[in-house]
C-alpha positions as CSV (number, residue, x, y, z in Angstrom):
1,X,-101.4,42.3,163.3
2,X,-103.3,40.6,160.0
3,X,-103.6,42.8,156.8
4,X,-105.5,42.3,153.6
5,X,-104.1,43.9,150.4
6,X,-106.3,44.3,147.5
7,X,-103.8,43.1,144.9
8,X,-103.2,42.7,141.1
9,X,-99.7,41.3,140.7
10,X,-98.6,45.0,139.4
11,X,-96.4,47.4,140.5
12,X,-98.6,49.5,142.9
13,X,-100.1,46.5,144.7
14,X,-96.7,45.2,145.1
15,X,-94.6,48.3,146.6
16,X,-97.9,48.6,148.9
17,X,-97.1,45.1,150.4
18,X,-93.4,46.0,150.7
19,X,-94.3,49.3,152.3
20,X,-96.9,47.6,155.0
21,X,-94.6,44.3,155.3
22,X,-92.7,45.3,158.4
23,X,-96.1,46.8,159.9
24,X,-98.3,43.6,159.4
25,X,-98.8,40.0,158.6
26,X,-99.8,40.3,154.8
27,X,-101.8,39.0,152.7
28,X,-102.4,39.5,149.2
29,X,-106.1,39.3,148.1
30,X,-106.9,39.2,144.8
31,X,-110.7,39.6,144.5
32,X,-112.9,37.9,141.4
33,X,-116.0,38.1,139.5
34,X,-115.3,34.3,138.4
35,X,-115.3,35.6,134.4
36,X,-111.9,34.7,133.7
37,X,-109.1,33.0,135.3
38,X,-106.4,36.1,135.5
39,X,-106.1,36.1,139.0
40,X,-103.7,33.1,138.8
41,X,-101.2,35.9,138.2
42,X,-101.6,37.2,140.9
43,X,-100.9,34.2,142.7
44,X,-97.4,33.3,141.1
45,X,-96.4,37.2,141.6
46,X,-97.3,36.9,145.1
47,X,-95.6,33.3,145.7
48,X,-92.4,35.6,143.7
49,X,-92.3,38.1,146.4
50,X,-93.1,35.8,149.3
51,X,-96.6,36.8,150.4
52,X,-99.9,34.8,151.7
53,X,-102.3,34.7,149.2
54,X,-106.2,34.9,149.0
55,X,-108.8,34.9,146.8
56,X,-112.2,36.5,147.4
57,X,-115.4,36.0,145.1
58,X,-117.3,39.5,144.4
59,X,-121.3,40.0,143.7
60,X,-121.2,39.3,139.6
61,X,-124.1,42.1,139.9
62,X,-121.7,44.5,140.8
63,X,-119.6,43.4,137.5
64,X,-122.9,43.7,135.4
65,X,-123.7,47.1,137.1
66,X,-120.2,48.6,136.2
67,X,-119.8,47.4,132.9
68,X,-123.4,49.1,131.9
69,X,-122.0,51.9,133.2
70,X,-118.8,52.0,131.1
71,X,-120.8,51.7,128.3
72,X,-122.9,54.6,129.1
73,X,-120.6,56.8,130.3
74,X,-118.1,55.8,127.6
75,X,-115.4,55.6,130.0
76,X,-114.0,53.3,132.5
77,X,-113.8,55.4,135.9
78,X,-117.0,55.2,137.3
79,X,-117.2,51.6,136.8
80,X,-113.8,50.9,138.0
81,X,-114.5,53.0,140.8
82,X,-117.9,51.0,141.9
83,X,-115.8,47.7,141.3
84,X,-113.4,49.1,143.5
85,X,-115.3,50.5,146.6
86,X,-117.4,47.0,146.9
87,X,-114.0,45.0,146.4
88,X,-112.8,46.9,149.7
89,X,-115.9,46.4,151.7
90,X,-115.6,42.9,150.5
91,X,-112.5,42.7,151.6
92,X,-113.0,44.6,154.6
93,X,-116.2,42.1,156.0
94,X,-113.5,39.3,156.2
95,X,-111.1,38.9,159.9
96,X,-108.7,40.9,159.3
97,X,-107.8,44.3,161.8
98,X,-106.6,46.3,158.2
99,X,-107.7,46.0,155.0
100,X,-105.1,48.0,152.5
101,X,-104.6,49.0,148.3
102,X,-102.2,50.6,145.9
103,X,-103.6,53.5,145.3
104,X,-101.2,56.1,144.7
105,X,-101.6,60.1,145.3
106,X,-102.1,60.8,141.3
107,X,-104.6,57.9,140.8
108,X,-107.3,59.3,138.6
109,X,-108.9,55.6,139.4
110,X,-109.7,54.0,141.7
111,X,-109.8,56.7,144.6
112,X,-110.6,56.7,148.4
113,X,-111.7,59.5,149.7
114,X,-111.3,60.4,153.6
115,X,-114.9,60.4,153.8
116,X,-115.0,56.6,152.3
117,X,-112.0,55.7,154.4
118,X,-113.8,56.5,157.6
119,X,-117.2,55.1,156.6
120,X,-114.6,51.4,155.9
121,X,-113.2,51.9,159.2
122,X,-116.5,52.7,161.2
123,X,-118.7,50.2,159.7
124,X,-116.4,47.4,159.6
125,X,-114.0,48.1,162.5
126,X,-111.1,48.0,160.3
127,X,-108.0,50.2,159.7
128,X,-107.8,51.4,155.9
129,X,-104.6,52.0,154.7
130,X,-103.3,53.5,151.5
131,X,-99.4,52.7,151.9
132,X,-98.7,54.9,148.5
133,X,-100.7,57.3,149.2
134,X,-98.3,60.3,149.2
135,X,-96.0,58.8,146.8
136,X,-96.5,59.7,143.0
137,X,-96.5,58.0,139.9
138,X,-92.5,58.8,139.1
139,X,-91.6,58.0,142.7
140,X,-93.3,54.6,142.7
141,X,-91.6,54.3,139.3
142,X,-88.3,54.4,140.7
143,X,-88.8,52.3,143.2
144,X,-90.4,49.6,141.9
145,X,-87.1,49.8,139.2
146,X,-85.0,49.4,142.6
147,X,-87.0,46.9,144.0
148,X,-88.8,44.0,141.5
149,X,-88.4,42.3,138.4
150,X,-91.1,43.9,136.3
151,X,-93.0,43.2,132.9
152,X,-94.7,46.1,131.2
153,X,-97.2,46.3,127.9
154,X,-100.2,47.2,126.6
155,X,-103.2,46.6,129.0
156,X,-104.4,43.8,126.7
157,X,-101.1,41.6,126.3
158,X,-99.9,41.5,130.3
159,X,-101.1,39.1,132.5
160,X,-102.5,41.1,135.7
161,X,-105.2,40.3,138.1
162,X,-106.9,43.7,138.5
163,X,-110.5,44.2,137.4
164,X,-109.7,45.3,134.0
165,X,-109.4,42.1,132.7
166,X,-112.9,40.7,133.8
167,X,-114.7,43.6,133.1
168,X,-113.0,43.8,129.4
169,X,-114.6,40.1,129.3
170,X,-117.9,41.0,130.5
171,X,-117.7,44.2,128.0
172,X,-117.2,41.7,125.2
173,X,-119.6,38.9,126.2
174,X,-122.3,41.6,126.3
175,X,-121.6,44.4,124.0
176,X,-118.7,43.1,121.5
177,X,-115.3,42.9,121.2
178,X,-115.6,46.8,119.6
179,X,-116.9,48.1,123.4
180,X,-113.7,47.4,125.3
181,X,-112.1,49.5,122.3
182,X,-114.6,52.4,123.2
183,X,-114.6,52.6,126.6
184,X,-110.9,51.8,127.7
185,X,-108.2,53.8,126.5
186,X,-104.4,52.2,125.6
187,X,-102.5,52.0,128.3
188,X,-99.5,50.3,130.1
189,X,-99.8,47.8,132.5
190,X,-97.6,46.0,134.5
191,X,-97.0,42.4,136.1
192,X,-94.8,41.9,138.6
193,X,-92.2,38.7,138.5
194,X,-90.5,38.8,141.6
195,X,-87.9,40.7,143.8
196,X,-84.6,42.0,142.9
């Protein structure tokens, strides 16, 4: 069975790929609005881990909507959630048997509710799988430490192909550099360089 896993090149989506690898023919899928070339970092990580890789284009109107929402809210949660929902549905509409992501039990954003998972499965005829949904951050960190070579650092300096990089670029374009600092709290990102 073929599974598309939403992939950023970070530790969570990389670990999710390892968890489902024994059961599926996994393709790591990075979605993009075409605003940056950050997706290339995910391709490099996917190659280093030995997985197939694909990029999928998302509707740029969703990025505009997400950024406007972030500025209106003053925080990124609802905008990132909107983009994740759109990405899952876009990838679920492709020719895969299952779609997965790297969401953890304790993630604040993005999340996928039972109702949303059921809706994706019913609408698109795929299985939705959240392989890390039973894992908390500390468990993930321990598994990642023993499984991958990882680079970590501030979100603005570590290359990663998640939604944040493109949304940051659009925020700067539409609202100026100060909008990024207002909307996004400082946090650490990870980028996987390969298996241990």
